[in-house]
Every structure is written in structure tokens, then in C-alpha cells.
SELO-12156 format. One record per residue (C-alpha): y, x, z; chain; residue number from 1. Coordinates in pm, 1 decimal, always signed. Layout:
Y; X; Z; A; NUM
...
REM end
This chain:
-1347.1; +2776.2; -1695.5; A; 1
-1540.3; +2463.0; -1598.3; A; 2
-1351.9; +2425.1; -1269.5; A; 3
-1020.7; +2460.7; -1458.6; A; 4
-1100.1; +2166.8; -1686.8; A; 5
-1228.0; +1961.3; -1392.3; A; 6
-890.2; +1998.8; -1224.8; A; 7
-721.8; +1863.0; -1537.1; A; 8
-969.3; +1593.0; -1638.7; A; 9
-1121.6; +1500.1; -1303.3; A; 10
-1486.0; +1519.1; -1207.9; A; 11
-1752.8; +1383.3; -1441.7; A; 12
-1825.1; +1016.8; -1372.5; A; 13
-2177.2; +1097.8; -1248.3; A; 14
-2033.5; +1315.4; -969.8; A; 15
-1827.4; +1033.9; -817.4; A; 16
-1970.6; +834.3; -524.8; A; 17
-2076.5; +478.3; -601.1; A; 18
-1783.6; +326.1; -412.2; A; 19
-1533.3; +520.2; -621.3; A; 20
-1706.0; +450.4; -953.8; A; 21
-1715.8; +78.5; -881.0; A; 22
-1351.4; +71.1; -774.9; A; 23
-1237.2; +243.7; -1092.2; A; 24
-1436.0; -0.8; -1305.3; A; 25
-1275.6; -298.0; -1128.9; A; 26
-925.2; -154.4; -1163.4; A; 27
-969.7; -100.3; -1536.8; A; 28
-1047.0; -472.2; -1581.6; A; 29
-709.0; -582.4; -1445.9; A; 30
-549.2; -848.3; -1665.9; A; 31
-174.8; -780.2; -1656.9; A; 32
-104.4; -1103.2; -1845.8; A; 33
-237.3; -1301.4; -1551.7; A; 34
+2.8; -1521.1; -1357.4; A; 35
+132.8; -1380.2; -1030.2; A; 36
-19.1; -1663.6; -828.1; A; 37
-363.7; -1591.8; -973.5; A; 38
-352.6; -1217.7; -906.5; A; 39
-537.9; -1049.0; -621.6; A; 40
-317.5; -822.1; -411.9; A; 41
-369.9; -602.1; -108.4; A; 42
-70.8; -519.7; +111.6; A; 43
-132.2; -195.0; +297.1; A; 44
+31.5; +65.7; +515.6; A; 45
-55.8; +400.5; +669.7; A; 46
+54.2; +573.3; +987.0; A; 47
+98.7; +948.5; +953.0; A; 48
+139.6; +1259.8; +1163.6; A; 49
+462.8; +1316.1; +967.5; A; 50
+608.3; +1297.6; +619.5; A; 51
+533.8; +1651.5; +502.2; A; 52
+290.2; +1587.6; +218.3; A; 53
+139.4; +1937.1; +241.9; A; 54
+103.2; +1958.3; +619.6; A; 55
+68.7; +1605.5; +755.8; A; 56
-211.8; +1352.5; +736.6; A; 57
-311.7; +988.1; +779.9; A; 58
-413.4; +867.2; +1125.8; A; 59
-454.4; +495.9; +1050.8; A; 60
-476.5; +254.1; +757.5; A; 61
-412.2; -120.8; +772.2; A; 62
-436.5; -380.6; +497.0; A; 63
-452.3; -754.3; +426.7; A; 64
-558.1; -942.9; +113.3; A; 65
-356.1; -1198.3; -81.8; A; 66
-406.1; -1415.6; -386.0; A; 67
-62.8; -1462.2; -529.3; A; 68
+154.6; -1532.4; -227.1; A; 69
-129.1; -1674.7; -15.7; A; 70
-218.1; -1435.2; +265.9; A; 71
-577.4; -1436.0; +392.5; A; 72
-557.3; -1350.2; +765.8; A; 73
-936.5; -1322.1; +786.9; A; 74
-961.4; -1062.8; +510.3; A; 75
-815.1; -755.4; +671.7; A; 76
-876.4; -385.2; +721.2; A; 77
-776.2; -152.9; +1004.1; A; 78
-918.5; +187.4; +1091.4; A; 79
-818.2; +496.1; +1284.0; A; 80
-861.3; +827.2; +1104.3; A; 81
-941.1; +1165.5; +1252.1; A; 82
-634.5; +1368.9; +1149.6; A; 83
-674.9; +1688.1; +951.5; A; 84
-385.2; +1843.3; +1144.9; A; 85
-238.8; +1838.5; +1494.3; A; 86
-54.1; +1534.0; +1623.1; A; 87
+315.8; +1589.7; +1672.7; A; 88
+501.1; +1460.5; +1975.8; A; 89
+773.2; +1295.4; +1767.9; A; 90
+516.7; +1104.5; +1559.7; A; 91
+326.4; +988.1; +1869.1; A; 92
+651.9; +842.0; +2001.8; A; 93
+682.3; +640.6; +1679.5; A; 94
+329.4; +507.5; +1625.3; A; 95
+199.6; +539.1; +1985.3; A; 96
-139.9; +665.6; +1868.8; A; 97
-249.3; +945.7; +2100.6; A; 98
-517.8; +1216.0; +2099.9; A; 99
-725.6; +992.3; +2328.0; A; 100
-702.9; +703.3; +2081.5; A; 101
-834.1; +927.5; +1805.8; A; 102
-1131.8; +1072.2; +1993.4; A; 103
-1367.0; +822.6; +1827.3; A; 104
-1179.7; +803.5; +1496.7; A; 105
-1373.4; +859.8; +1174.8; A; 106
-1339.8; +1129.1; +910.5; A; 107
-1090.2; +1063.4; +633.9; A; 108
-1341.3; +1024.5; +349.8; A; 109
-1557.9; +781.4; +548.5; A; 110
-1256.5; +560.3; +610.4; A; 111
-1135.5; +598.0; +252.3; A; 112
-1474.7; +491.2; +121.3; A; 113
-1450.3; +165.2; +314.4; A; 114
-1083.4; +120.3; +223.6; A; 115
-1147.1; +170.4; -146.7; A; 116
-1434.7; -78.6; -128.7; A; 117
-1206.4; -325.4; +50.3; A; 118
-925.0; -309.5; -207.4; A; 119
-1154.1; -326.0; -510.5; A; 120
-945.2; -373.9; -822.9; A; 121
-654.9; -547.6; -645.9; A; 122
-291.2; -464.6; -708.6; A; 123
-155.2; -274.4; -409.5; A; 124
+165.9; -375.4; -231.1; A; 125
+356.1; -139.8; -3.3; A; 126
+703.5; -70.4; +130.7; A; 127
+798.3; +272.4; -6.3; A; 128
+440.6; +261.0; -127.2; A; 129
+459.4; +596.7; -307.1; A; 130
+443.1; +768.2; +33.4; A; 131
+122.5; +588.8; +132.5; A; 132
-31.4; +642.1; -212.0; A; 133
+38.5; +1013.9; -201.8; A; 134
-137.7; +1052.1; +132.1; A; 135
-434.3; +836.9; +24.3; A; 136
-472.5; +1013.5; -309.3; A; 137
-458.0; +1367.6; -173.8; A; 138
-806.2; +1366.5; -10.2; A; 139
-948.1; +1182.8; -312.6; A; 140
-807.1; +1451.5; -540.1; A; 141
-933.7; +1731.2; -317.5; A; 142
-1284.5; +1587.8; -284.8; A; 143
-1340.2; +1422.2; -623.6; A; 144
-1054.7; +1518.4; -856.0; A; 145
-936.9; +1158.2; -903.0; A; 146
-672.8; +920.9; -766.6; A; 147
-679.8; +546.3; -711.2; A; 148
-671.7; +354.0; -1037.1; A; 149
-510.2; +50.2; -877.9; A; 150
-170.2; -63.2; -999.1; A; 151
+91.3; -73.6; -722.8; A; 152
+425.4; -237.2; -655.0; A; 153
+695.0; -166.8; -398.5; A; 154
+863.1; -440.8; -193.1; A; 155
+1170.5; -221.7; -149.5; A; 156
+1208.7; -186.8; -527.0; A; 157
+1145.8; -559.1; -573.7; A; 158
+1414.2; -640.2; -316.2; A; 159
+1665.6; -417.0; -495.2; A; 160
+1585.9; -583.0; -827.5; A; 161
+1642.0; -929.9; -680.2; A; 162
+1970.4; -812.7; -527.5; A; 163
+2089.6; -703.2; -870.6; A; 164
+1951.7; -991.2; -1076.3; A; 165
+1928.6; -1314.2; -876.4; A; 166
+2229.8; -1454.3; -690.9; A; 167
+2019.2; -1752.2; -574.2; A; 168
+1816.8; -1520.9; -350.8; A; 169
+2127.3; -1395.6; -170.2; A; 170
+2267.3; -1747.9; -133.8; A; 171
+1939.1; -1876.9; +5.4; A; 172
+1936.4; -1611.4; +277.7; A; 173
+2314.7; -1615.8; +327.0; A; 174
+2350.8; -1261.5; +206.5; A; 175
+2114.0; -967.4; +176.3; A; 176
+2051.7; -667.6; +394.2; A; 177
+2174.0; -330.0; +273.7; A; 178
+1922.9; -157.9; +501.8; A; 179
+1606.4; -71.4; +315.0; A; 180
+1364.2; -9.1; +602.1; A; 181
+1081.0; -256.8; +655.8; A; 182
+1193.5; -386.3; +994.4; A; 183
+1554.7; -452.4; +894.6; A; 184
+1427.1; -655.2; +599.7; A; 185
+1182.2; -840.6; +822.3; A; 186
+1459.7; -942.1; +1061.4; A; 187
+1691.1; -1048.0; +778.2; A; 188
+1432.5; -1264.2; +605.0; A; 189
+1293.0; -1434.3; +913.7; A; 190
+969.7; -1242.3; +966.2; A; 191
+832.8; -1167.3; +1312.7; A; 192
+820.2; -788.4; +1330.2; A; 193
+514.3; -772.0; +1553.7; A; 194
+439.2; -424.4; +1682.4; A; 195
+649.9; -177.5; +1486.2; A; 196
+479.2; +121.8; +1329.7; A; 197
+128.3; -15.8; +1353.4; A; 198
-43.3; +13.8; +1015.5; A; 199
-195.0; -334.4; +1018.8; A; 200
+117.0; -504.5; +1155.9; A; 201
+333.2; -326.1; +897.3; A; 202
+94.7; -427.4; +617.3; A; 203
+117.8; -789.0; +730.6; A; 204
+498.0; -773.5; +737.1; A; 205
+494.0; -628.1; +386.0; A; 206
+273.2; -914.5; +268.2; A; 207
+519.4; -1164.7; +416.6; A; 208
+814.7; -994.2; +246.4; A; 209
+627.2; -1031.2; -80.9; A; 210
+588.3; -1401.4; +0.0; A; 211
+963.9; -1433.2; +48.9; A; 212
+1051.2; -1259.1; -278.7; A; 213
+807.9; -1402.4; -535.1; A; 214
+935.1; -1765.3; -545.1; A; 215
+1265.3; -1642.9; -690.2; A; 216
+1108.3; -1449.2; -977.3; A; 217
+1027.8; -1733.9; -1216.7; A; 218
+1396.6; -1826.8; -1233.4; A; 219
+1464.3; -1471.2; -1350.9; A; 220
+1199.3; -1487.8; -1621.6; A; 221
+933.7; -1291.5; -1430.8; A; 222
+620.2; -1501.2; -1475.2; A; 223
+321.1; -1269.4; -1503.1; A; 224
+181.8; -955.3; -1347.2; A; 225
+293.5; -727.7; -1629.2; A; 226
+656.2; -830.1; -1582.0; A; 227
+627.7; -800.7; -1203.7; A; 228
+485.8; -448.0; -1222.3; A; 229
+768.3; -346.9; -1453.4; A; 230
+1043.2; -447.0; -1209.5; A; 231
+868.7; -344.9; -884.4; A; 232
+710.2; -13.6; -977.2; A; 233
+710.7; +252.6; -702.9; A; 234
REM end
């Protein structure tokens, strides 16, 4: 009976590792009335063995910190992860991470501990971020019965909202892309794509997309974090 209630309610606080307890405390303190430019964000991305949530796994995580739209190039995170399943040829072709590259990779929970410490209570930014969150949260759920407490927003959703609500954005960029993938958006909005399908490079591109989008929000009445989260939820 105890294990049944733990699955529903999560593990008791005392059973959580220090890094997870601290992260949850920071996330609970988030002030959603704060201005967007004062908010701490972390743009992040994962590379995966595939998109099957039940069978595939993370092989790398990349992230960069922002305050508002200011990117901090020196405050970054990138780690390779020992996969919990076999690499697939078609995924290796995409991300170019091989078995040899992963020989010295670390276990998932070791990397997650450092990643969770890195993000603290920041608001997470991702492109189709629900995919990355699902793969990050699965090992946390399996090991500790909890998920990340961090709020998250999706640059794809934010782009769609701007397309529907702000004609100035489209005029500024002489039209908008109808393609929703990260690299098509990067090309359209003048961002150097770097190395495609590298977790850190993709996180940095996502951060730059966020930079491109935010200046148009105030003219649409979106002035604080609460309003931003409402229109850009995953």
C-alpha cells in the first residue's frame, strides 16, 4: 500500500537527494509577476536515440543561461549520457554521436544531478520542449517519483502565437516561415545554425530565437512572465 501512495504522491521529501530538494525549493519561489527581462531562463535541448518515449533514451544534454533576452555564453552545460538502450543507425546519422563517443559517457542520474543543479529555479526554454521534458522527467520519476518543478515555455508555440497576433513581427522579417522545425526558423530569422542536431548548438539556437521573439511581445500586451507562460506553454 505504501508503494502505491508513493507513486501517486511522490517520494517523501527526506528521500530526495539534496540537489533535487534544493531545485524544487528554488522553483517554488518563482515570481510569475516578474518582468520578462528580469527573469532567469535556461534554453536547453537533448539528443536522443529516437522518439519512442518507452524505448529510447537521452544521449546528450546541452543548455545555456539567459536573463531576459541576454544570453550568457560563459554559463553553459553540455554532457554526454550513457544510453539506457542501444544506439540506432538512423539516429547516429542525425546526431553523429557514436558508440565510441559514448564510451566515457556518464550515467543518466549523474548527469541529471548536475543538470538540475545548473538550471536551479530558472524557467526552461525549448523548441518542442515537451519532448525533452518527457525524456528528462522519466528517469527522475523512476528513481525518485518526482518531475522537474521548473516552468517551461516553447519557442514553437511562441512563434505561432506571434504569427496569429502581431503583424509587426511578420512585416519586420518580411514574412514568416510556415516550417516549424528549429533550423528552418533559424534560417528565416537570421540565426547561424551551427552544427545541426548537437544538443548545445540547438540550445543556443533556441535561445537566439527567444531573443528574436521577445521584443515584439510588449506591443501585444505581454509584459510579465505570467503572461508569457500563458501564451508559450508547451
